[in-house]
N, C-alpha and C positions, 0 to 999 in steps of 0.2 A: 504494500500500500504506500501511497505517496501523499504528501501534504503540500498545499500551496499557501504561501503567505499572501493574504488578501490586500487589496488596494488601501493604502494609507493606514493599515492596521498597526503598523509598527513605526509610525511617524517619529516618535520620540524614543525608539528602542535601538538596541544594537543588534546586528545580524546574529542569527542562531543557525545551528546545523541540524538539529532535530527538534521535533515537537511530539511529545508523548511517545518517544522512541521511533517515530516515523521519519524517514530521510526526507529532507526538504529538496524537492526536485525542481522547483521554479520559484522565482521571486516575482510576485505579481506587479502589475503596473502601479507605479507611484508609491510602492511600499515604504520606502525610506526618504521620499522626496522632502527636500528642504530641512533635513536633520543636520544641523550644524555641529552636533556633538560627535558625529562620526568622523574620526580622523584616519583610521586604517581598517580595512576589511579583508579578511581571508575567507573567501567563499568556500562552502563545503563540497567535498567530493560527492558526486551523485547529482549535483545541480546541473540541469540541462539548459535552462533558459533564464535570462535576466530580462525582466519585463520592461515595458515602455515607461520611461521616466523613473525607473526603480530607484536610482540614486541622484536624480536630477536636483540641481541646486544644493548639493551637499558641499558647501563652499570650503569646508575645512578638511575634506577628504583628500589625503595626500598619497596613499598607497592602496591598491586593490590587487589581491591575488586571485586569479581566476583559475579554477581547476580544469584538468583536461577532460572533464565530462561535459563541459558547456558547449553546446552546438549553436545557440542563437543568442544574439544581443539585440534587443528590440529598440525601436525608435527612441531617441533621446535618453537612453538608459543612463548615461553619465553627463548629459548636457548641463552646463553651468557649474561643473566641478572645477572651478578655477584654480584650485591648489593642487590638482592631480598632475604630477610631474612625469610619471612614467607608467606604462601599462603594457602587459604582455598578453597577447591573445594566443592561446595554444592552438595546435594544429586541428583540434576538433571543432573549432569555431568555423562554421561554414556560412553563416549569415550574420552580417552586421547591418542593421537597418539605418535609414537616413537620420541625420542629426545626432547620432550616438555620442559624438564628442563636441558638439556645438558649444561654444563658450568655455572650452577647456584651454584658455589662453596660456596656462602654465605647462601644458603638455609638451615636453621636449623630446621624449623618447618613447616610441611606440614599436613594439615587436609584433609582427604578424607572421605566424609560423605556417599557416596554410597557404601553399603556393597558388591555389586556384581561387582564393577569396578575392572578390572584386570590390573595388571602391564604389560606393553608392551614396554620394552626398553625406558622408559621415560628419562633416563639419571641420575638416582639416584645412579648408580654404575659406577665408572670410572675404566675401566679395570676389575680387580677382587676386587677392594676396594670400599665399599659403602661410599657415602658422609656422613658427620657428621650431618645427619638429623634425627629428630624424627617424626614419622608419627602418627597422632592421627586419629583413625578410629574405626568403630564398632567392637565389640568383635566377633570373628569368621568370619570376612570379608575376602574376597579374597586378599585384599592388606595386611592384617595382616599376613596371611599365607605366602605370598611372602616375606614380610619383615623379618619374623622370619627365613626363609630359607636362607636369604641373609645378615644376620648380621646387620640389621637396627632395631633400637629400636622403640617401639610403645607405645602409650598410648591409653587407651580405651575412645572412644568418649561417653560422657554422654548424 
């Protein structure tokens, strides 16, 4: 059995990995939105989806650890997390929806391990100007091609 954390149900809480011994498999839309008390999050293994706006406007959030069970990051999941400096998306992440990182002005290091993951208006470009972010990704990956075409520097993922 699995459990979902419902919309805004944990607005003032810290993330948890189990609820009554059930593994948390999804974080629902806007679950932690605008929670300025969260500074660091290690998401639990077994989690498969980060919902729309799940951590939106968590302005003091500096680090997020995403497990290799996550497949999807929904729209604006981390939008407005202005203190988030680095983020690593494991190879299991096959979908990142639009505006996932809009307003993440502090994001300087993004690792994208999935070679086929394509950029879809994630918020790494503001107007016509790219954020000051370096993307670490596999050589020849879809994200490397996109970054080169949009003036964003890359490093090869070893």
